[in-house]
N, C-alpha and C positions, 0 to 999 in steps of 0.2 A: 226263850219261850214267849210267844206273843200272848196278849191278854185275851184273845178270842179263841184260844186253844186250851183244851184240858190235857194236862200232862199224863203220861202213862204211869202205872205203878212200875217204876223202872229200876229200882236200886239193884236188884239181882241181875237184870239184863246188863246194866252198865258194869257191874263188878266182873261178870263173866267176860265181857268184851275186853276190859283192861287186863284181866288175867291172861287173855289170849294175845296180849301184846298190842292191842289197838290204842292209838293215841287219842281217839275221840270218835265222834260219829253223830248219828241222828236216828230218828224213829220213823217207822212207816206212818203215813198220814191217812186219816179217815175223815170222810165228810158224811156223817150219818143222815143229815137232812139236805144233802146236796143235789138230790135228783140225778138226772142224766149227766149234768156237768160234773157233779161230784164223783160219779162212777168213772167218768172219763179221766178226771184228774188223778184218781186213785190208781188207775191203770197206767197212766203216763209217768207218774212219779218215779217208779223204779228205773226207767230209762234215763231220766234226768239225773238220778242219783249216781248211775254208773259214770256219768260225765263229770261228777263232782259238783253238781248244781243242786244245792238244797239250802233252805233258809231257816230263820228262827222259828217259824211256825211248826217245823218238824222236830223241835226239841233238840237242839244241838247240845252235845256234852263234850267235854275235853278234860284231859288230865291237867292238873295245875301246872306242872313243870312245862308242858307243851304250850299251855296258854301264855305263860311268861316268856317262853322262848320265841314265840311268834308275835310278841308284843301286844297280845290281847286284841280287843276290837279297836279298829281305827277310829279316830275322832272325825268322822264325816257325817253329814246330815242324813243320808239315805243309803240303803244297801250295804251298810257296814258289815252285816252278817255274811254277805257274799264274798267280800274281801277277806274276812276272817276265815271262812270255809276254805278258800283257795290256799291261804297260808297253812291252815291245819292239815289239809290234804297233802301239802308239800312236806310236812313234818313226819309223815309215816302212814301206815295203813289205818283206815278208819272202818267203823262198823255201821251197818244198816240194820237196826234192830226192829223186831216185830212190833214193839210198843203195844198198841198204837197211840199216837197223839191224835186227838179228835177235835175238829172245829166245833165250837159251841156258839150260842148267840152272844153278841157283844155285851159287855157289862152294862147293867142298868136296863136291859131289855130294850135297847134303842133300835134293834132291828125291826123292820116292818113285818107285820104278821103275814102279809101277802107279798109274793114276788112283785117287782115293779111292773112287769108287763100285765099282771092281772088285777092290780089295784085300780079302783075307780079313778077316772080322770077328773080333774077339777072342772066345774061348770064354767064354760067360757063367758057366760053372761056376767060373771063376777070378776072384775079385774081390779088389781091394786093400782091406785093412782097417787100421785104426789099432791097433797092438798095445797101446797104452795104454788103449784103450777098454774 
């Protein structure tokens, strides 16, 4: 689970999936403040999911025995969750649960209050310069 995503109340959903023989899976993703792009991503996600393409932001879960069998997450700097998902998908049937996982503001409120395209632009009269130059 990524730090900018709120996890679903998922214990019962996961338990039911495991009881149905699923080796792991993920949750539907929501973008409550995502506007048109968020709506588009929510609509597109199920299609990518059918191709076995999902990432840590959708709340990946896996049975411990399967995690160990596929050697866990690889020690690579980026996209380790994609490699892991491919391995998990190869280990058996997975579940796409309703969740949902929801995108939230980054920790510490670091997200700008306005989208970049609507924030005021800096005044070009004020430029940074190197005093040593």
